[in-house]
C-alpha positions, 0 to 999 in steps of 0.5 A: 545499520540496524532496521530501526536506525533513525536516518539522518537529516476484497426444483425442477420437475416432470409433468407425468400426464404430458408425458404420458400424452405425448407417448400416444402421439409418437406411438403414431395409432390407435394402440395406447404405447406403454411408455417412451422407446429407449432412444427417447429415454437416452436422449431425454437422460443426455439433455438433461444431463447437460442441462445439470451440468450447465447450472451447476457450472454457471452456480460455480462460476457466480461463487468463484467470481463473488469470492475473487471480488470479495478478496480482501486484506481482511486476514486471520492471525496466521503469519505468512510468508510473503510473495515477494516484492509487489508494485506499490505506489504509496499515494503518488505515481512511480514511473509515468507508466502509472496513473496519477494519485488523486490524493495522500495518504496517510490522512486516516487511521482507517482505509481499505478495511483496514485500521491502524491501531498504535497501543500506545501514543504519549511519549516523553520528550527526549526519553527512549521509548517504543512503539507498538501497534497492530494493522486490524481487519474489518472483524478487528482481527490482526493482519500478519501478511505483507509483501516485502516492498523495497527490502521491508514489509513495513515502512514507518515515518514519523514527524512532528506536525511542524515537519521537523523532526523526520524518522524513517523507520522499520519496525519488526513484526510478532507472531500476532501482529504486533509492530515494535520499533525503538522511538525517541520524539525529541521534542514536545508536541504533535507528532504523525506517524505513517505505516506505509505497506502491502497487505496480501489476501487469503486470494493472493490479491495485494492492496498498497496502503498508508495509514496515519495515526497521531503520537502526544509529547506533553510539553511546551509546544513551540512550532517552528516555522517552515523553511523557505521554498530552496532546491538546494540543501546541505547534510553531513557534508554533502550539497544535494540540488533538484531539478523540476517544476512539479504541478498541481495534478500532473506527474512530473520528473524531479532529479536530484544530484549528491555532491561531495568535496570532491565532486558527484558523490558514490551513490549506493543503493539503500532499501534497493533503491538509490533513494527514497522520497517522501513529500508531506503537505503542509496544514494535513500532512498528506503523505506521498512516497515515491520511489526513483528509476531503477538506475541512476540517470546521468548520475543522478536520482530520478522520481516522477512526482505528483502533487495532489493540488496547490500548496506547500511541501516538505521533501525528505530524500533518503540516500546513502554514500559509505554504508551511511543514510543521510537525509536532505530536506527541502520546502516545496512550494507548488503554486 
């Protein structure tokens, strides 16, 4: 499977007069001393050196602290090899040791000092095209350093606003920071594209960010109603079911079982994991991307899902069997 294959459904000085008076006192007689003796000069030099060293150290410390605090993902257009897989949450907790998210990602085109800039946003219905875009920093420079997260430096999710037509794609980046990927949008309407990535700042700091932008397909847009809530779905001859009861603002386990004609399917790792779960909130299309436990649990894919609030969500589970990736879709209602 190629990278772009869609899956299925941050002045001091010295007072000389005062010094002369001090020398006279230290002399302890009527004879006026010509100046401080050698031991006094030596002591003064040592003390002065220590004070100078302390002042310099304090100044450098403030500079380093400021530099670390302002290390940001706003980077020059210079390609650098990513440092490896970064910890990430994608707007949702991915394990019990991670704090719960308060808001989904992908609601804005700009966030964390970064902006998603599509080079074109209009596509013809059903006609193969190419989506090209850049991620730019606060100085409008293309960002070019990204960490590899689940085998890819950037994950692109595309879906129509009625939550149909889901695609999970992996663009490639040119040296100038321009990403590109073949894209076909089958039906007219307004579509949402989510760029899910982790940037690497000059100081080595990493930040996971999800940005979203709209794409348009002219034509007669007839939105489809969201299917009713269901805990099972069928795709490509497989039956997929989940167990768990998501609660608004809470992190709860959600396990998925995939069965084929002969029983439990032999799941394979796809992008470093046994499954990838994307949840989109109906209405604002808030985005959650959740990765599962490292290993299967009793043959099932186990996620920790945090839903930020009540409402209806569409779940998209990507899984792989026999080297083919499929997507099972569910409607979930969170009271």
